[in-house]
N, C-alpha and C positions, 0 to 999 in steps of 0.2 A: 580451312576454316579456323579462324582464331578461337581459342577457348576463352569464354567469358567467365570472369570470376564473380561469384555471387557473394555479396557482403554477408558476413556472419551476424551483424547486428546493425539495424537501421536506427539512426537517431530519431526520436519522436518527442513531441512536446507533451509534457505531463500537465494536465488541466487541474491545477491545485484548487481552483475555485469550485469546481464541480465535486472534487474529492472532499474538500472541506464541507460543502453543503450536505453531502451524503452522511459523512460522519456526524455532523450536527444533528440531522434528522434521527439518526440511529441512537444517539445518546440523549435525546430529549427525555425529560422526566414524564412519565405517563401514569395515570390512575389505573388503567387497565391494559392488558396486553394488546398490541395492534393485531389486525387480521393477519392470519398466518401467511396469506399470499403476499402481503406487504413485507413481512419479515423475510420471506424467501427471496423476494426480488432485491430487497435492500442487502441481504447477505450475498447475493450473487454480484451486485455492484461493488460491494466492499472487497470481495475476493479478487475482482479485476483490478481495483484500485491499488490494493496491497501488492498483488503480483507485479503490477507495472512499476511501483515504487522500488521494489527490492531488486528489480532487474536492471537498475542503473549503475553506471560505472562508479558512482561515488562510494560504493560499498567496498571498493578495493582498498580503501583506507580502514584498516581494521583496528578496533579497540575492543576492550573486553565488553564494553556496553553495546557496541554495534553488533558484535557476534551474538550476545544474548538476544538483542532485538531481532536479528535475522533468524535466529533459531526459533524464537517465539512465532515470528511471522510464518515460517515454513511449516511449523507444527499446525498452525490454524489453517493453512492452505491445503494440508493433506486431505485427499479425497476420503479417506476412512474416518475422519473426524467430522466431516460435513454432515449436517443434519439431513435426514431422509424424510419421506412422507410419514413414516411411523414415529418419528421423533416427537415426543411431547412439545406443545407449543412453547412452554416456558423455557425448556432446554434450547429449542431452536432460537428463541429470542435472546437468551444469555449467550449463546454462541455468536449471534450477530453483534451483540455489544462488545464482546471480546475482540471481534474483528475491527470494530470501530475504534476501540481504544488502541489497539496495535497500529491501526492505520493512522490515527492522530499523532502518535508518538513518531512514527516513521516519517510523516509529513514534516514535523518539526525538525527532524534530523536532515531530511532532504533539503529543506530551505536553508538550514545553516551551512550544510556542506556546499551547496551551490553558491551561496554568497561568498564563502571563503575561496572557492575555486575561481569565481568571477574577479575577486579582489586580487588574487595571485596573477591571474592572466593580465589584468590591467596594469599591474605593477611591472610585469615582464615587458609588456608593450610599451610602457613609459620609459623603460631603460634602453630601448633600442635606438 
């Protein structure tokens, strides 16, 4: 029986529209805190979005800024800084907004790097 190799990473599409929508909702200016349940659900979505974005191969290109952004993202994604049921609503809300800000910046970098990568790929293909 032949041994099958299991790919270590599967390519996947990143839905930037959905991510941007979640970020926009999280960063809306509000008069009062939203319901805690909404904050918790939005935090969970943002954690997933941010984790997906920082798991891309574009981060192999390192700059001081990208290292700082990745460090901030990983810090926000740590389980021990994640709000719990006993976390006051205001702190949970601010944590969600911090995730949204880091996600928004990461989306911008993601878009720029993918545009740059696509430009380089087209240039190489054009030279063949």
